[in-house]
Structure formats: C-alpha cells, structure tokens
C-alpha positions in Angstrom: 80.0 89.1 64.9 79.6 85.5 66.0 82.0 83.3 68.0 85.3 82.9 66.3 86.8 79.9 64.5 89.5 79.7 67.1 86.9 79.7 69.9 88.3 83.0 71.2 84.9 84.7 71.5 84.1 88.4 71.1 82.7 91.1 73.3 79.2 92.2 72.4 77.4 93.3 75.5 77.8 96.6 77.4 79.4 96.4 80.8 79.2 99.4 83.2 81.6 99.9 86.1 82.9 102.9 87.9 86.3 101.5 89.1 87.8 98.2 88.1 89.6 97.8 91.3 86.5 98.4 93.4 84.5 96.1 91.3 86.4 93.0 92.5 88.1 92.1 89.2 88.4 88.3 89.1 92.0 87.5 88.4 93.0 84.1 87.0 94.7 81.5 89.1 98.5 82.2 89.2 100.3 79.0 88.4 103.5 80.9 87.5 106.5 80.2 89.8 108.2 83.5 90.2 111.8 82.3 90.5 114.3 81.2 87.8 114.8 77.5 87.4 118.6 77.7 88.0 118.1 79.8 91.1 115.4 77.5 92.4 117.6 74.4 91.9 120.6 76.0 93.6 118.3 77.0 96.5 116.9 73.5 96.9 120.4 72.0 96.8 121.5 74.2 99.7 118.4 73.7 101.8 119.5 70.9 104.1 117.0 71.9 106.7 114.1 70.9 104.4 115.6 68.1 102.3 118.4 66.8 104.5 121.7 65.3 103.3 120.3 64.5 99.9 119.7 68.2 99.1 123.0 68.7 97.3 122.3 65.7 95.1 119.1 67.2 93.8 121.2 69.1 91.2 122.3 65.8 89.7 118.7 64.8 88.8 117.8 68.4 87.9 120.6 68.6 85.3 119.1 65.6 83.4 115.6 67.0 83.7 116.8 70.2 82.1 118.3 68.4 79.1 115.2 66.3 78.5 112.7 69.1 78.8 114.8 71.3 76.5 114.8 68.5 74.0 111.0 68.4 74.1 110.8 72.2 73.9 113.1 72.5 70.9 111.3 69.8 68.9 107.9 71.4 69.5 109.1 74.9 68.8 110.4 73.8 65.4 107.0 72.3 64.6 105.0 75.3 65.6 107.3 77.8 63.9 106.9 75.9 60.6 103.1 75.9 61.1 103.2 79.6 61.8 105.4 80.4 58.9 102.5 80.4 56.4 100.5 83.0 58.4 103.4 85.0 59.9 103.1 88.7 58.9 106.9 89.1 59.2 107.8 86.2 57.0 110.8 86.9 54.7 110.9 83.6 52.9 109.0 82.4 49.9 106.6 79.4 50.3 107.8 77.2 47.3 105.7 74.2 48.5 102.3 75.7 48.5 101.1 78.7 46.5 97.5 78.6 47.8 96.4 81.0 50.6 96.2 79.5 54.1 92.9 77.8 54.9 90.8 77.7 58.1 92.3 74.3 58.9 95.7 75.9 59.2 94.4 78.5 61.6 92.7 75.8 63.7 96.0 73.8 63.9 98.0 76.9 64.8 95.5 77.8 67.5 95.7 74.4 69.1 99.5 74.6 69.2 99.6 78.2 70.6 97.0 77.4 73.2 98.9 74.3 74.3 102.1 76.4 74.5 100.5 79.1 76.6 98.8 76.6 79.0 102.1 74.7 79.4 103.9 78.1 80.1 101.3 78.6 82.9 99.4 81.4 81.2 95.6 81.7 81.8 93.2 82.9 79.2 91.0 85.9 80.1 87.3 85.2 79.8 85.0 87.6 77.9 83.8 89.1 81.3 87.4 89.7 82.4 88.3 91.4 79.1 85.1 93.5 79.4 86.1 94.6 82.9 89.6 95.5 81.7 88.2 97.4 78.8 85.9 99.3 81.0 88.8 100.2 83.2 90.3 102.0 80.2 87.4 104.5 80.6 89.1 105.7 83.8 91.5 107.7 81.5 88.5 110.0 80.8 87.5 108.4 77.5 85.1 105.8 76.3 86.6 102.6 74.9 84.8 100.5 72.3 85.8 97.6 70.2 85.4 97.5 66.4 84.3 94.0 66.1 84.4 94.0 62.3 88.1 94.7 62.1 89.2 91.4 63.8 88.3 87.9 62.9 89.8 86.3 66.1 91.2 87.6 69.3 92.4 86.2 72.7 94.3 87.5 75.7 96.4 85.4 77.9 98.0 86.5 81.2 100.6 85.2 83.7 101.8 86.4 87.0 100.4 88.9 89.5 102.1 92.0 90.8 101.7 95.7 91.5 103.4 98.8 90.1 103.6 102.4 91.3 101.1 104.8 89.6 101.4 108.6 89.7 98.3 110.8 89.5 97.3 114.3 90.4 94.7 114.7 93.1 92.8 117.6 94.6 95.0 117.4 97.7 98.2 117.4 95.5 97.3 118.9 92.1 100.9 119.6 91.1 103.1 117.1 92.8 100.5 114.3 92.7 100.4 111.1 94.7 101.9 107.7 94.2 99.6 104.7 94.5 99.8 101.1 93.3 97.9 99.4 90.5 97.5 95.7 89.8 99.4 94.4 86.8 99.9 91.3 84.7 103.5 90.4 84.7 103.1 88.8 81.2 100.4 89.3 78.6 100.1 87.5 75.3 97.7 88.9 72.6 96.7 86.8 69.6 94.7 88.5 66.8 93.7 87.8 63.3 92.6 90.8 61.2 89.4 90.3 59.2 90.0 89.5 55.5 93.7 88.7 56.1 95.7 85.5 56.3 98.1 86.7 59.0 97.9 86.0 62.7 99.6 88.4 65.1 101.2 87.0 68.3 102.5 89.6 70.7 104.0 89.3 74.1 104.1 92.2 76.7 105.4 92.7 80.2 104.0 94.5 83.3 100.7 95.7 81.9 98.2 97.3 84.3 94.6 96.0 84.1 93.4 99.4 83.1 95.8 99.6 80.2 94.9 96.4 78.5 92.7 98.2 76.0 95.6 100.3 74.8 97.2 97.1 73.4 94.1 96.0 71.3 94.3 97.0 67.7 90.6 97.3 67.4 90.0 99.4 70.5 88.7 102.8 69.5 87.9 105.8 71.7 85.1 108.3 71.7 83.6 111.0 73.9 81.8 109.6 76.9 78.1 110.0 77.4 78.7 112.3 80.4 80.9 114.7 78.5 78.6 114.7 75.4 75.6 115.3 77.7 77.4 118.2 79.4 78.1 119.8 76.0 74.6 119.4 74.8 73.0 120.3 78.1 75.1 123.4 78.6 74.5 124.5 75.0 70.7 123.9 75.2 70.6 125.7 78.5 72.5 128.7 77.1 70.3 128.8 74.0 67.1 128.7 76.0 68.4 131.6 78.2 69.3 133.5 75.0 65.8 133.0 73.6 64.1 134.1 76.8 66.2 137.2 77.0 65.6 138.1 73.4 61.8 137.9 74.0 62.2 140.0 77.1 64.3 142.8 75.7 63.3 142.7 72.1 65.3 142.4 68.9 67.1 145.8 69.2 69.2 144.6 72.1 69.5 141.0 70.9 72.8 141.5 69.0 74.6 142.8 72.1 73.1 140.1 74.4 74.1 137.5 71.9 77.8 138.3 72.4 77.5 138.4 76.1 76.1 134.8 76.2 78.0 133.4 73.2 81.5 134.0 74.5 81.1 132.0 77.8 79.3 129.3 75.8 82.2 128.9 73.4 84.6 128.8 76.3 82.6 126.0 77.9 82.5 124.0 74.7 86.2 124.5 74.2 87.0 123.5 77.8 85.1 120.2 77.5 86.5 119.5 74.0 90.1 120.3 75.1 89.7 117.9 78.0 88.6 115.2 75.6 91.5 115.8 73.3 93.9 115.8 76.2 92.5 112.4 77.3 93.0 111.1 73.8 96.6 112.4 73.7 97.4 110.8 77.1 95.9 107.5 75.9 97.9 107.5 72.7 101.1 108.3 74.6 100.3 105.5 77.0 99.7 103.1 74.1 103.0 104.1 72.4 104.8 103.5 75.7 103.4 100.1 76.1 104.0 99.0 72.5 107.6 100.2 72.7 108.8 99.7 76.3 106.5 96.9 77.5 106.8 94.8 74.3 108.9 91.6 74.7 108.4 90.2 71.2 106.1 89.8 68.3 105.1 86.9 66.1 108.0 84.3 65.7 110.1 85.9 68.5 107.1 85.8 70.8 106.6 82.1 70.0 110.3 81.5 70.8 109.9 83.3 74.2 106.8 81.4 75.1 108.6 78.1 74.2 111.4 79.0 76.6 108.8 79.8 79.3 107.3 76.3 78.8 110.7 74.7 79.5 111.3 76.9 82.6 108.0 76.1 84.2 108.2 72.4 83.6 111.7 72.3 85.0 110.6 74.1 88.2 107.5 71.9 88.6 109.4 68.6 88.0 112.3 69.5 90.4 109.9 70.7 93.1 107.7 67.6 93.1 110.7 65.2 92.9 112.4 67.0 95.8 109.3 67.0 98.0 108.5 63.3 97.2 112.0 62.1 97.6 111.8 61.2 101.3 108.1 60.3 101.5 108.9 56.6 101.9 111.7 57.1 104.5 109.6 59.6 106.5 106.7 57.2 106.6 104.3 60.0 105.4 101.0 59.0 103.8 101.0 61.8 101.3 98.1 62.8 99.0 98.3 65.0 96.0 96.6 67.9 97.8 99.0 67.6 100.7 102.1 67.7 98.5 100.6 70.6 96.6 100.0 72.5 99.9 103.6 71.8 101.1 105.1 73.1 97.9 102.8 76.2 97.8 103.7 77.0 101.4 107.4 76.6 100.6 107.2 78.9 97.6 105.2 81.5 99.6 108.0 81.5 102.2 110.7 81.7 99.4 109.1 84.3 97.1 106.4 86.0 99.2 104.0 85.2 96.4 100.8 83.2 96.3 101.3 80.3 93.7 98.7 77.8 92.6 101.2 75.0 92.0 100.2 72.9 89.0 100.4 69.6 90.7 98.7 67.7 87.8 101.3 68.9 85.3 104.2 68.1 87.7 102.9 64.6 88.3 102.4 64.0 84.6 106.1 65.0 83.9 107.3 62.4 86.4 104.9 59.9 84.8 106.4 60.2 81.3 110.0 60.2 82.7 109.4 57.1 84.8 110.5 58.5 88.1 107.8 57.0 90.3 108.5 54.1 92.6 105.0 54.1 93.8 102.7 56.5 92.0 99.8 56.0 94.4 101.9 56.7 97.4 103.8 59.5 95.7 107.1 57.8 96.2 109.9 58.5 93.7 113.0 56.4 92.9 116.3 57.4 94.5 118.7 60.0 93.1 121.3 57.5 91.6 118.6 55.4 90.0 116.8 58.5 88.7 120.0 60.0 87.2 120.8 56.7 85.4 117.3 56.5 84.1 117.1 60.1 82.9 120.5 59.9 81.2 119.3 56.9 79.2 116.0 58.7 78.5 117.9 61.8 77.3 120.4 59.9 75.1 117.6 58.0 73.3 115.3 61.1 73.1 112.4 59.0 74.3 110.1 62.0 74.9 111.4 64.3 72.2 108.0 64.3 70.5 106.0 64.6 73.7 104.2 67.9 72.8 103.4 66.8 69.2 102.1 63.4 70.4 99.9 65.2 73.0 98.3 67.2 70.2 98.1 64.2 67.8 100.4 65.9 65.3 103.8 65.0 63.7 106.6 67.0 62.3 
C-alpha cells in the first residue's frame, strides 16, 4: 500500500527490537500543561510571591479570555461536526441535501480540520518509526504483531502527555506473587482510521495507554506465532523424527511400533506445551485489548471530536493566561526579555508546580495575544495593563471578533 490520501503513511518495513524501553523509544515533545485551567488561574491569582500585588487581578483578564476562547472553540466544533456528519459511522440522521457518497475531497477537508484540532490541543503525531517501535513492543506479550495493510485506507496515531503506570508481572524470583514495576504511558491517545472500501472515518480517544499496548487498539493489527516458537516446534519435531528413524534402523521393524509410542508421547506433549503457550498469549492479548477498549476509551467519533474541542480551549486558556501573567511586569521590572527567556521561565514555573517537564508552546501563546490585541510592545514582550486588557477583551467578546478564528486559519467557512 502506498502513502495515504490523508498523508498518514503506513508501516511497510520490518523493525526488530528486543525491548522497547531499552531501545530508547523517542517520545514526542510534551506540550501538554498537566493542570486544569481553573486551578491554574486560581493558583496564579494567589501567587503574590511571583506576580506581586497584581496577582489577584489576573482572574479578571482570565475570565474574558475564557469566554473568547470558548466562542472560538464552539464555532469551530460546529463546523467540524457538520463536516464529519457525512462520514460518521454512528450517524443517526438522513442526509437530505446530498445523496452521493462522500468523495476524497471531503476526507481531505476533514483531515485538515482534525489535524488542526489535535495540534491545537497539544497532541503530537507519532511518526512511522515510533509506531513501528510501539508495535514491536507488543511482541513482548509473547506474540508476533503484524499489520494488515489492505484493511485500512488511512491511519494516524496522536498522543499527548507523559506518565508512568504500575505494571504487574511474574518473574523467576517471584513466580506466584509477581513484581510491580512501572511502564511508560501516553496520557491521551487519539486514533484515526478509515477502513478500505468504506466511506466512514473512525475517530477514537483513549486514556493511559502503555507504549507496549498501542497495538491492541489498532483494528488491523493481527497476531501470529513468532518465528522462535515456530522454529522450536519444527526443530523439536524434526529432531524427534530423526531420532525415531535412527532407532528404527538400529532395532529393526519388529520393535519399531513400541519405540514409536515411547518417542511420540513426549513429542506430542512438547508440541502441546508450545501451542498452549501461544494460545495463552493470544488470550491475554485479547483480554488486554478488551480492557483498553472498554475501560481506557474516552469517546468515539463525534463524542471524541467534542472532547478534543474542549481540550483545545483548555490548552489555549492556560497558554494565554501564563504568558500574559509572565509578561505583565516586564516593563516595570526593566527586564529585556526574549521569547526563549519567557519560555524558560514558564517551563521552570510549571516544573515546580506540577513536577512535570513541559515544552511550553510559546509560539501558540504569543499568537493568541496577537489576535486579542494584548501587546503593548510585541518586540519587547510587554502587555497592556489589567484594566485596559479587561476592557479590550470585553469589547472583543461582545462583538465576537475572533469567533471564526479556526475556520479562517484553515481557509474555510461555515
């Protein structure tokens, strides 16, 4: 299969690893800010040590930022849900305006909107190499994972947030009780697929997915017996057969029938042991897949789009409030601040607050203040004061000046 129409790309080459964690899996940059917008605003407003006497007034500006960014989010969500309606597998309404099946142009338009949503919500798309590594990690369950490339026309995986989760496994030292270790997880994972020969596009959102379990979410991931197990079965069988032939030649055909049973019974037991282990690995994998699809699923199709839309608003609120607060006293402090310096200050602040490494999206934050007109001196990173900003944002909100921000950015209209 060649590259997809959406530009998602597919996995065609083999990739051999023993352990995904030892291989140095390259995780995407983590732009996600792991604290709720309301909690962050309340914390900033109470932080007089960092922001001085003006800290409590930050809530005044933040309240208008929330209303404006929610306007933008709601308008864009309505556009994308209407676009998605034609290719939503869960649609319950009749398309009375167009009886023709969806065309490739509709898939391309939907892809541009969904990709925009995920990027604005601070998701990162996994590259082909990253997906290959995650798939290979699935083999640590004792099975071989392979993609059926003909069953899907398009596929992409987007992730957000870094964390770890406890993982229980039996070891030689503790074969019954087992041991608890930690595994790396994606806090949020979005999966977009389009089955071959179908007009529908599946959009699914999951939470807390270990890297090694990504393959369990893919509808085109099939399992088979690994080369090692197959070689053991064939090698053991070939060895036993050769032994049987040698013995028969040595003792003659008279004793062959008795010798056959002596060798055949252990041979059957060996085959059954290997095959049972393979079946057990398949059963464990299916159980793991069902658990993720049930317990780790946050939403599918239109509900997933709604959740991602909410995430956009949350991230933009946090980014805008943070950069405004940190630039508020730049002029009074006499600091000659650069974008990299502000970015570093905010990341250090978030690390202290959340104990998480965050790659603060300084470009997105600055662009938000650009369109809302909150800069006093853009080059010097100086913002207008709180009272002036509140008045300006109130007028902006009442007129809905940036309501179509996302649509304009993509060059589309409702």
